Every structure is written in C-alpha cells, then in structure tokens.
SERO-905666 format. One line per 4 residues: number of its first residue (from 1); their letters; for each residue x, y, z of N, C-alpha, C, O. Coordinates in pm, 1 decimal, padded with zeros to 6 digits. Layout:
NUM> a> X:Y:Z:X:Y:Z:X:Y:Z:X:Y:Z | ...
This chain:
1> maga> 01419.3:08369.6:03661.4:01359.1:08305.9:03803.1:01186.9:08287.8:03696.1:01077.5:08275.4:03751.3 | 01207.3:08291.2:03534.4:01111.8:08287.8:03419.1:00980.4:08185.3:03430.2:00858.3:08180.3:03415.5 | 01120.7:08092.5:03474.4:01083.8:07988.6:03512.0:01031.5:07845.4:03602.3:01003.5:07728.9:03574.1 | 01036.5:07922.0:03714.2:00955.4:07961.9:03842.2:00825.3:08011.3:03842.0:00726.4:07963.1:03897.2
5> sgaq> 00837.4:08138.6:03757.1:00612.6:08137.8:03777.0:00598.0:08097.3:03632.7:00537.6:08166.1:03550.4 | 00641.6:08011.1:03612.7:00639.2:07900.6:03425.6:00491.6:07766.0:03558.2:00376.7:07729.0:03582.7 | 00600.3:07761.7:03580.6:00565.7:07606.7:03670.8:00488.6:07631.0:03809.6:00439.6:07535.1:03869.2 | 00478.1:07778.7:03865.8:00314.4:07790.2:03909.8:00202.2:07838.3:03852.7:00109.2:07830.5:03933.0
9> agca> 00170.9:07883.4:03752.4:00137.3:07936.1:03649.1:00028.7:07754.0:03602.0:-00086.3:07714.3:03583.5 | 00125.7:07720.9:03604.1:00113.6:07641.7:03553.5:00002.9:07483.2:03632.7:-00028.5:07387.6:03561.7 | -00037.5:07493.3:03787.1:-00086.0:07450.1:03909.1:-00194.7:07509.3:03884.8:-00295.4:07459.5:03935.1 | -00203.8:07585.2:03833.6:-00311.1:07734.7:03924.2:-00436.2:07678.2:03910.4:-00447.9:07681.5:03787.9
13> ghga> -00558.3:07618.4:03961.4:-00631.8:07568.7:03900.7:-00684.6:07481.0:03921.9:-00802.6:07465.4:03890.5 | -00576.0:07348.9:04014.9:-00593.0:07233.5:04029.0:-00582.1:07219.0:04208.6:-00521.8:07121.7:04253.8 | -00615.0:07273.5:04259.2:-00606.9:07341.8:04434.1:-00709.9:07206.7:04451.3:-00699.3:07084.1:04454.5 | -00801.7:07296.4:04458.9:-00933.1:07126.1:04592.7:-00903.6:06985.4:04455.9:-00881.2:06873.0:04500.9
17> sgea> -00904.9:06995.7:04364.9:-00906.4:06796.2:04290.5:-00711.9:06759.2:04345.9:-00663.4:06646.7:04357.4 | -00665.3:06844.4:04361.3:-00514.3:06841.2:04380.8:-00538.6:06761.5:04539.4:-00530.3:06644.9:04578.1 | -00560.1:06844.3:04580.0:-00501.9:06808.7:04733.7:-00645.5:06724.3:04789.2:-00683.5:06717.5:04906.0 | -00700.4:06673.3:04687.5:-00819.4:06542.9:04763.3:-00706.3:06443.9:04603.3:-00717.1:06321.3:04600.5
21> vtav> -00632.5:06498.9:04515.3:-00666.9:06311.3:04530.8:-00540.7:06298.3:04601.9:-00526.2:06176.2:04595.9 | -00440.6:06342.1:04664.8:-00297.4:06363.1:04785.9:-00371.6:06302.4:04894.6:-00330.0:06200.8:04950.2 | -00529.5:06386.6:04942.6:-00557.3:06341.5:05106.3:-00624.8:06248.1:05100.3:-00601.8:06190.5:05206.6 | -00734.9:06159.3:05016.4:-00788.3:06051.2:05051.9:-00757.3:05921.6:05073.6:-00819.1:05849.4:05151.9
25> plll> -00611.8:05869.4:04970.8:-00565.2:05799.9:04951.2:-00436.7:05751.4:05136.1:-00380.7:05651.3:05180.8 | -00451.2:05881.0:05171.8:-00330.4:05914.5:05293.1:-00384.6:05891.1:05371.9:-00343.0:05807.9:05452.5 | -00568.2:05986.3:05395.4:-00719.2:05965.8:05509.4:-00737.3:05783.2:05505.9:-00796.9:05735.0:05602.1 | -00690.8:05695.3:05406.4:-00771.5:05606.3:05416.0:-00646.3:05522.8:05434.6:-00669.4:05414.1:05487.8
29> faaa> -00530.3:05544.3:05406.8:-00452.4:05430.0:05436.1:-00463.5:05448.6:05612.9:-00506.5:05345.0:05663.7 | -00442.4:05526.4:05684.5:-00499.4:05577.8:05781.4:-00559.5:05513.6:05855.0:-00502.1:05441.3:05936.5 | -00682.3:05521.6:05847.4:-00793.3:05449.8:05883.7:-00781.9:05300.8:05861.0:-00856.1:05224.1:05922.4 | -00721.1:05271.4:05803.2:-00677.6:05104.3:05733.2:-00503.1:05069.5:05902.6:-00487.5:04980.5:05986.2
33> arri> -00454.6:05145.2:05881.5:-00389.0:05105.1:06009.4:-00408.8:05085.1:06110.8:-00369.9:04978.8:06159.0 | -00491.3:05196.5:06202.3:-00562.7:05238.5:06291.5:-00611.2:05045.6:06335.3:-00583.1:05004.9:06448.0 | -00677.4:04955.1:06238.8:-00737.7:04818.3:06218.5:-00633.2:04777.3:06257.3:-00623.3:04763.7:06379.2 | -00538.1:04748.6:06188.0:-00402.9:04632.0:06224.8:-00370.1:04623.8:06261.2:-00319.0:04734.7:06276.8
37> rlrt> -00316.9:04545.8:06341.4:-00172.8:04525.6:06445.5:-00023.7:04598.0:06372.3:00035.9:04575.5:06267.0 | -00003.6:04682.3:06472.7:00165.1:04750.3:06392.4:00286.6:04650.0:06342.7:00370.3:04667.2:06254.1 | 00267.7:04551.0:06422.7:00331.1:04421.6:06350.4:00307.8:04421.3:06200.9:00373.2:04452.7:06101.5 | 00171.0:04366.1:06229.9:00140.2:04345.4:06090.4:00165.2:04449.6:05957.1:00219.7:04428.8:05848.7
41> lrli> 00101.3:04569.2:06013.8:00112.6:04699.4:05900.5:00340.5:04688.5:05864.7:00427.2:04693.6:05777.4 | 00328.4:04680.0:05937.8:00543.7:04729.4:05907.4:00563.5:04550.9:05785.9:00613.5:04534.3:05674.6 | 00498.3:04458.8:05879.9:00560.9:04376.8:05742.2:00521.8:04347.0:05615.6:00571.5:04282.8:05523.1 | 00343.5:04455.6:05645.5:00346.9:04441.5:05437.6:00389.5:04567.7:05365.5:00362.7:04586.9:05246.9
45> qypg> 00482.6:04685.4:05469.7:00525.8:04789.2:05387.7:00679.8:04694.6:05356.6:00753.5:04725.0:05262.8 | 00699.5:04620.4:05417.4:00860.6:04566.6:05338.5:00902.5:04610.4:05248.3:00993.9:04689.7:05225.8 | 00779.1:04515.5:05144.5:00805.7:04441.3:04983.5:00740.0:04623.2:04917.7:00787.0:04662.6:04811.0 | 00660.5:04692.2:04975.1:00679.5:04757.2:04863.7:00717.4:04846.8:04803.8:00645.3:04895.3:04716.6
49> psmq> 00862.3:04906.2:04835.0:00924.0:04983.1:04733.8:01055.6:04863.4:04718.4:01159.3:04921.8:04687.0 | 01069.4:04755.6:04728.7:01088.7:04627.6:04652.2:00987.8:04628.5:04462.2:00999.1:04668.3:04346.3 | 00893.2:04549.1:04559.5:00849.9:04623.3:04421.5:00845.2:04748.3:04327.7:00861.3:04719.5:04209.1 | 00826.8:04880.3:04354.8:00867.2:04949.8:04305.4:00953.3:04941.4:04187.6:00929.7:04927.1:04067.6
53> lvla> 01081.1:04957.1:04270.4:01273.4:04940.5:04206.4:01235.2:04789.0:04085.7:01284.5:04809.2:03974.7 | 01184.2:04697.7:04093.6:01104.9:04617.1:04018.4:01009.9:04720.8:03915.3:01044.0:04706.9:03797.8 | 00906.4:04814.0:03933.8:00797.5:04820.0:03811.2:00890.7:04934.5:03703.2:00882.7:04938.3:03580.4 | 01008.4:05052.2:03823.6:01068.8:05079.6:03773.9:01145.4:05124.1:03660.3:01160.0:05227.3:03594.7
57> iawf> 01216.2:04930.0:03664.4:01386.7:04878.1:03596.9:01259.9:04802.9:03516.0:01213.2:04891.1:03443.9 | 01220.2:04738.4:03505.6:01117.8:04606.5:03417.1:00995.8:04742.7:03347.6:01000.9:04765.6:03226.7 | 00915.6:04805.6:03418.6:00846.8:04872.5:03304.3:00901.2:04970.9:03238.5:00961.3:04973.7:03131.0 | 00861.2:05088.1:03349.0:00982.6:05245.9:03291.1:01084.7:05269.3:03230.2:01104.8:05376.7:03173.6
61> gepf> 01209.8:05120.2:03232.7:01366.6:05154.6:03175.3:01447.7:05215.2:03251.4:01563.4:05244.1:03220.8 | 01394.4:05238.8:03354.3:01512.5:05308.1:03459.0:01601.6:05225.1:03485.8:01601.7:05106.6:03519.3 | 01744.0:05368.0:03450.9:01803.8:05238.6:03484.3:01812.6:05165.4:03670.5:01732.9:05131.3:03758.0 | 01895.0:05169.5:03659.5:02028.2:05041.8:03788.5:02125.2:05059.9:03768.9:02176.4:04949.9:03748.0
65> dvnr> 02228.5:05169.1:03756.1:02423.3:05060.0:03765.1:02522.2:05020.2:03936.5:02534.1:04931.3:04020.8 | 02537.8:05063.7:03925.8:02676.7:05005.4:04060.6:02640.0:05071.8:04150.9:02604.0:05000.7:04244.7 | 02628.8:05202.8:04174.6:02540.0:05299.3:04252.8:02419.2:05312.0:04298.2:02405.6:05378.5:04401.0 | 02307.8:05256.1:04238.5:02236.1:05228.9:04283.8:02172.0:05101.4:04384.8:02079.2:05085.3:04464.1
69> avgy> 02278.7:05028.7:04329.7:02250.9:04866.2:04293.5:02340.0:04885.8:04475.8:02268.3:04834.6:04561.8 | 02472.2:04946.9:04534.4:02468.2:04979.2:04674.0:02443.7:05065.0:04805.3:02483.0:05060.0:04921.8 | 02332.3:05172.4:04705.8:02278.9:05230.8:04770.0:02131.6:05144.7:04832.5:02074.4:05150.1:04941.4 | 02114.6:05094.1:04751.3:01975.4:04967.6:04697.2:02061.2:04841.9:04856.2:02002.2:04826.2:04963.0
73> daiw> 02139.5:04804.4:04838.0:02212.1:04693.3:04935.4:02221.4:04760.4:05139.7:02204.0:04728.1:05257.2 | 02267.8:04885.3:05032.6:02341.7:04842.0:05177.9:02151.6:04936.2:05336.8:02133.0:04960.3:05456.1 | 02071.8:04944.6:05187.0:01963.2:04937.3:05231.5:01854.1:04873.6:05318.3:01790.7:04900.1:05420.4 | 01866.3:04753.0:05204.7:01767.3:04632.9:05310.3:01906.3:04545.5:05392.2:01909.7:04428.2:05429.4
77> lalv> 02015.4:04655.1:05401.9:02103.4:04575.3:05480.6:02038.0:04577.2:05655.7:02001.9:04500.5:05744.9 | 02059.8:04765.2:05616.0:01991.8:04810.5:05742.3:01826.5:04723.0:05803.9:01784.6:04671.8:05907.8 | 01793.7:04741.2:05707.7:01659.9:04671.9:05759.5:01672.8:04533.9:05829.9:01612.6:04502.2:05932.4 | 01772.1:04445.5:05750.4:01770.4:04322.1:05878.6:01846.9:04316.8:05961.1:01844.2:04206.0:06014.8
81> iypv> 01962.0:04422.6:06027.5:02011.0:04490.6:06128.7:01959.3:04493.7:06192.7:01976.0:04435.8:06300.0 | 01823.6:04596.7:06147.7:01759.4:04654.4:06320.6:01686.9:04545.9:06353.4:01710.5:04498.5:06464.6 | 01550.4:04458.8:06242.3:01494.0:04370.2:06365.9:01661.6:04320.3:06445.0:01729.6:04366.6:06536.7 | 01673.1:04218.8:06362.8:01785.7:04125.2:06419.7:01792.4:04181.3:06595.3:01728.0:04119.5:06680.1
85> dglr> 01883.9:04312.2:06635.4:01979.0:04356.5:06702.5:01845.3:04371.3:06792.0:01850.9:04337.3:06910.2 | 01736.8:04416.5:06742.7:01623.2:04443.7:06880.6:01566.5:04321.6:06874.3:01446.0:04336.6:06894.7 | 01600.0:04178.6:06851.5:01520.1:04035.3:06873.6:01687.7:03974.0:06921.2:01689.2:03860.1:06968.1 | 01807.0:04039.3:06910.4:01880.1:04064.4:07029.6:01876.2:04049.6:07118.8:01889.9:03951.2:07191.5
89> trrt> 01832.9:04259.2:07145.7:01814.3:04279.2:07319.5:01688.6:04251.6:07385.7:01663.2:04263.5:07505.6 | 01617.0:04214.8:07295.9:01500.9:04126.5:07383.9:01500.4:03998.8:07462.0:01401.6:03965.6:07527.6 | 01634.7:03910.0:07454.4:01615.9:03836.6:07466.9:01761.4:03843.5:07597.7:01761.6:03779.7:07702.9 | 01861.6:03929.0:07554.8:01936.4:03982.8:07669.3:01867.1:04028.6:07809.9:01868.7:03990.0:07926.7
93> vapg> 01797.6:04145.2:07724.4:01693.6:04229.6:07932.3:01569.4:04122.9:07917.5:01478.6:04120.0:07834.4 | 01600.0:04032.8:08033.0:01483.7:03876.5:08032.4:01419.1:04026.4:08141.9:01470.3:04122.4:08199.4 | 01221.1:03945.0:08114.4:01228.2:04000.9:08235.5:01213.6:03963.2:08352.9:01223.1:03841.6:08370.0 | 01185.4:04051.2:08476.1:01160.9:03978.7:08618.2:01265.8:03988.0:08740.6:01242.0:03930.6:08846.8
C-alpha cells in the first residue's frame, strides 16, 4: 500500500485552499438556485452533461464507443420518459 501513502502525501498542505476551491462554487450555486424557480433550474441543468460530453470528445479526444453511446442514449431516454409520464399523470388526475 505504498501508493496510498504517496497519494496522501501529495495532497498534504492543500487543505484550506482545496476546500475553498470546492466549497465556494457550491455555495454560489446554492445561493443562485434559491433565487430562481425550480422549473427554471431543472431546465438549465439538462444541457450541462451533454455539453461536457461534446467538450470531452471534441477538445480532449475522449473515446466514445458503442457502449458509451448506448449508456448516453439510455440516460436521455429516461430524461424524456420521466417528464412525459409526469404530464400524463397530471392530466389523468384532474383536480376537483
């Protein structure tokens, strides 16, 4: 397990600054998320993963084989099914 101690030693000394680099964007996101409607927040979060995928493939040369394409398509299929089912359920359960 010499590799584990080496990895830990490489992180030594970055405590407070590393935590700030992680915490500050999360706190800013949380503050901004409280100021907008949940519907808007959900809508703006949809394209993020796809933009990251395009960037990873185009800019960084990440491989995108058939297995990854199937997984990507399955995720987007679920993202389509979920709101469609919600709309169907809303229509069938009429208030009254």
